[in-house]
N, C-alpha and C positions, 0 to 999 in steps of 0.2 A: 740103778740102785744101788747104795754104798755097801760092800762088801762087810759081811757081820762081825769080821775081826778090827775092822776101822771103827765101826761104834763101839764097843770093848773096850777099846785103848783110849779115846777120846771120852770114856765114864771112868776110865782109872784115874786120867790125868785132874779130874775134875774133882774127886775124892780127893785124891792128894791133895790139893787146892786148898779144899775146904776144911781138912786138917790142920793147915798152916794156920800161925798164931797169927800174924797180919793179914790173914784174906778180909777179916768181917769189915775195920774202918775204911779199907781201900774200897772196898762194895759201898758202903754206904756212901761216901763221897759220890762216887760215880752216879748212885740213883739220884740224888740231889740235884747233879747237875744236869739230867735229861729232863727233871721235872720246871728245873726256871728254865730252860729253854724254851720245852712248849709252851709255858706259859708265856715267854716273852711274845712267841709266835701268834698267839690269842690275842694276847691285849696291846699290841701294837695297831693292828686295825681299829679297832674299836678308842684309841688315843686318837686317832688321827682324824675318825669322822666325828667324833665328841668336838672337838678342836674346831673343824668346818661347822659344827651347827651353831657354835657360839659364835664364830665369827661372823654369820650370816645375820645372825639374831640382833649382833651388837651394828651391824652395817644399819639394817633394816630401822633399828631402832633412832638410830643419829641422822638417816637420810632426810634433804629438806621436802616438805609437802609441796606437790605440783598440782596448781588448780585444774580440775575439770572444765574441760570444752563440753560444751552443747551438743547434742546431737545434731546437723544440720539436712534437711529435704535435699535431696539429686534433682538439680536441674537440669534436664536435656537441651541440648541446642538443637533446634530444628530450624529449615527453609518452608519458608508458606508464600502463597499469592492469594491476592485479593481476589474474592469469586465474582463473577460478572454474569449474571441470568439474562438472557436474552434469545431471540431467535439465529439458529445457525443452518447453514446449506453446509455439510461437507462434500469435498470431492473424494470420488472413486477413480485411481490408480487402476489401468489396466493395460491392454496391450496388443496390438492387432498389425494387421497387415495393409497397404494399401493396394486394390485391386483395379480396375481398368471400368470407368463405368459405361463406357458404349467402345466395344470392338466390333470390326467390321470387315471379315471376309473380300477383300478385293476380286471380283472375278471379271472375265472379259466377257460382254454383253453379246458380241458377233464371233465369229470365227474370220482368223485370218493371219496373215504375217506380221510379226511384229517389225514395224520398221525404225522405231525409236522409244527410247524409254527418257524419262525426266532426268535429272541429274539429282534428285531427292530419292529418287528408287533405289535408296541401298538400306541396307540392313540397319537398323537403329537410328536412321536419320527423321529431320523434322521437316515435314510439308506444312505449307498455307494453301487455307482454302481454297478452292478453283484452281491449286498450282497442274500442269501437265503431267500425268506419271506416266503416261503411255500411247503409242500411236502403232494403229494396226494399217496396212495397206486398203486403201481406201475404194481402189479400181473397180470393184464387181458393186459396190453399194453405189458408186457415182453411178454407174451403170443402169443398174438398178432403176436411179430417180430417174433420168432423164426419159427411160421407157417407160416408167408410171406417168410422168407429165408429158408426155407425147399422147397414149391413150385419154388422157383427162382431156387434152384438147382435141382430140377429134370427140369423145364423148360432147364436148359443149358444143359442138358443129352442128352435130345433130342434133341436138336439142334446138337449134336456132332456125335449123331445118325446118324442124315440126312446128316451133311457134309460126316461123312464116307462113307453112299450107294451114297452120290453125287460123291464123289473119286471111285468107285467101275464103277458107270455109265460111266465114262468117261474111264475109263482104257479098260472097257468092249466097249464102243464107237470107241476107238482108234485102237482096234483089228478088230472090224468090219468095219472100214473103211480100212485097209492094208487088210483083206480078199477081200472086192471087188474091192481095184485094183488089186489082182491076178488074180480074175476070171474073169475082165473086159481084161487084158492080154492075157489070156488062150482065151477067146473068139474072141479076134482080130486074133489071130494066126491061128484059127480056122478057119476061114470065109473063107480066102483065099487056106488053102488047099482043102475045100470041094469046090469051085468052079474051082481048078481044079482038081479034083476026086482025091485026094490023099487018102484024110478020109470021111467016108460018113457024110451026113446031118443029119445023127442022133448025130452024136457027137457035130456037131455044135448046134442042137438043146439044144444038153444036156447041154453046155456051158452058152446058151442062158439060160436056166434054174437055173444055178447056180447063175449067174449076179444078176437076179431078185429076188431071195432067199437071196442072201448077200445085195441086197439094200432094202431090206422088211428088216431085222433085222437088219440096220442098222439105218433105222427110227424106229424103237422099241427103239431103244438104246437113239436117241436123244430126243423123246417123256418123257423115262425113267427120263433120266436127268434133262429134266424143271418138271417134276412132284415132285421130290428131294428136285432140287431148290425152289421151290414155296414153298413145305412143309417147307422147314428150313428158308423162309424167315417168312410163316406163326407164326412158334413156337418163331425166334427172336420177333416177335412184340408183342409175349405173355411175352417174356423174360421183352421187355420197360414196360411191363403192371405191371408185379413182382415184377420189380425192384421200381415202384413209391410207390406199397403197402409199400415196404421193407421201403423203405423215409417216407412213411405218417407214419408207424407202430412206427418208428422210432424218430419221431418228436410227438407222441403223448406221444411216452414215455420221453419224453425229456422234453415236456409241463408237466407231471406230479411234474416238479419241478419250482415253480415261483420265479424267480431273479427281482430286481431291477433295471428296463431301464435307470437310472440317478440316480442322488443324489438328493435326495427326502426328504420331508416331508411327515411322512404318519396320514392318518385324514381317519375317517367312516368305522375303522375294524370290519368287521362282521366273517371272519372264526376264528374259533378254531380249537383244535384239539379235534377228534373224528365228528365232525360236516361231511354230506354227502355233498358234493356240485354237482350241474350242470354245465354243460359248459354253458359259458357265463355268470353264477353267479359272482356278482360285491363280492369281498370279501376285496378290498379297496381303498382308493384313496390314490394317490400321487401328490405332486404338486414340482415342480420342485425347489429345494434351491438355482440354480444357474443361475435363471432368475426370475427376479422380474421385473416387470414393477408398474410405477408410473399413476393414471390414474386424470386428471387434465380438466377443461373448459376454453379454454377463450373467450371470449365475441365475437359478430360479429365485431363489430370494433376495438379490438385489433387482432382476425385473420385477417381481412381486411387489419390494415395497415401494418403488418410482409409481409404479402402475396405481396401485393400490391409493395412493395420496394425490398424484395429478392426473391419472386416466388414462394419459398417453404420453408416448414419449416423441412422436414426430412432432420437428421443428426445435427439440430440445439442443441450445448450445453444447457444443466441447469445441476440446483443443488439443489439437494433436500435436506431438512434438517429436523431431524425427532426428536421434541422437547420433551424430556425424560432426566429427571435431569434437572442441572441447567445450563448446556452448551448443546447446539443442537449438534446433531451426521450429518456429513455432506456426502452427497453421489454425485459422479459425476454421471451424465446420459447423454442420448442424446436421441432425438424424435426418433422414429421408424414407428410411423404408424398416422395415423386421422381417428378419427372416421368415419363410413361408412354412414353415415346420420347425420344431422343437429339436436342436442338434443332440442331445442327448448322447453320442459319445464323448462332447465338449462338457458337457454337465451346464448346460443353460441354452440363451438364445442368443441367435446369430443378429448381433446390429450393424446396418451399414450407415456411414455416417458420410456427406460429401462434402468433400472440399472449396470452400468458399472459393478459393484462387490457388488452383494447384503449383501456381510457376512465378509467388510471390508468396517469400522473399527470394525464394530461386527453387528452380523446377524441381519437382518431385515426381518421380514416376512409379506405377505399380510395380506390386512385389517388395515393396520399403517393409521393413521392420518397424514398427512405430510404437508410442508410449500416448494412449489417450486417457487426459484428464475431464472427470465427466462428472456436472453437478447430481449429487445425491438430493433425498426427496430432505425438505426443510425440517427442522425439528423446535419446536416453539417451549419457552419457560424451558431452559436446559442451561448448564455452565459447562463451561471446555477446562478440561484440567488433566493435570498429567497423571500418568495411567499408577504411579506411584502412591497417588493421593488416595488411590480405593481400596480399601479393606475389605476381602471377602464378597467382592461383587455387590457389594447392599448396605457398606457404610463408608463414610470419612468420616475424620475430626477436624475443627475449626479450635482455634485459637478463641479464649474467652476469659480474661482477666488472668491469662498468663498460666492457666490450666486448658487442657481436654477435655473437650466436649462431643460426643459424638452426634453424628445426623444420619437418618435414613436416608437412602439414594437408591434411584434405577438406573441403570444401565442402558441407555437408548440405542448408542450409536456410537462413530469414532470419527475422527477429522484428523487426517494426517498421522500425527505423533500425539495428538490428544483424544482424550475419550470426552463422552456426552453422557451425562448425567442428569436426572431429573428428581428433585427431592426438596427436604427442610434447607435448605441453602439462603439465605439472605445476601441481598446485593452488598457487597462491602465487606463481608465477612473474611477469615481471615484462614485458610483453608491451607492444611499442611502437607508437604511436598517429601518430607523426609521420610524413609520408611525404617519404622522402630517396632522392631519384635514385640514388645510390652505394652504397645497404645493401650490406654484405656481412658476413659472419661476422670478428672482431676489428676491426670497426671502433670506435673511442673514443669513449662517450657519455656523454652528463652527463643524468640525469632533472632536470627543470626542472618 
């Protein structure tokens, strides 16, 4: 704040100035100048704006007239395919694993020392049917066969002895019958003579005694024949037992040589030369090289869809693709059986298909991861379209006189990269496959 003395000095100077004779005109000129300056500041923008407006109006009035173009409807470029209505059977793309159709644990049928193993008796080897895999020491089994054959020969000799005795008894029996007949005729002659007194009663009694003795001898011969026949039958039973012993001894001797029962791959080999093996000891495992299955799983929905339309899966053809190298190897196969139980942990049903020839075009072994192509159920009166043709799972658009027209359809299945739809589609209609966000009836389009 300025001191009070300063304010007073300023007031005295202003009063002195006002009292001066020339102070009035100077003050008036200064006031006019200030007014003019303020007026110029206000009027200058107004003048500039007015000049601009006048110039715009002049240019607008003198510009040449341009003809207006009519508004044109937009044409949307689209791609389309020709609808083809018919019957289609898509393929399911599945994955599985090859498994052995027949696996046998080869065991020693008799005990003994391994004398020799075949050249194919090695892990991973391929053996032909009837190839020798193993030979055991046959010494004890040859001896057992010789002993059984000797006992059989002895039993057969006894049978021949009994048969000779039977023949003798039959001859003696026939002779005894003849003697009995003679004695009976003598008795028949003596009885009437004794009644007439021609011969004594003692003679008749002697003849009766002879008949009795002859009858007793005949009965004895009959009993002896039956005894000999019983002994012969008993000996024949012994022969049958000994014949079985011989067959058993021969089989044991044959079992000292193990042969491959079928063409197979060899694994789990445990037998080597010099090892003592017991009966039923495992010596190797054989996997049938001509019987390879592929095991894969169908979902409950897939299984139900096929079974409901065709009743069974057995015999259905499939293709097995083994992806090795640049080109997959294809094997034809047929479904042979369905798993005994539902594979709940896998979410479906296990299926087993047998390869028609697992050795062509190249041998495939169990354990390979493969792709399985299996025909699905057949769909009638359907069209195959790209997925982009479907709007909202229930509608497609066709081109009718250059404009879109909707068609109601039902999605019934899929085939590779296509979908199968059934509905209001006529053969030969053009179905758009370009995805349009604003697709609607009447939209102008052009196929390109």
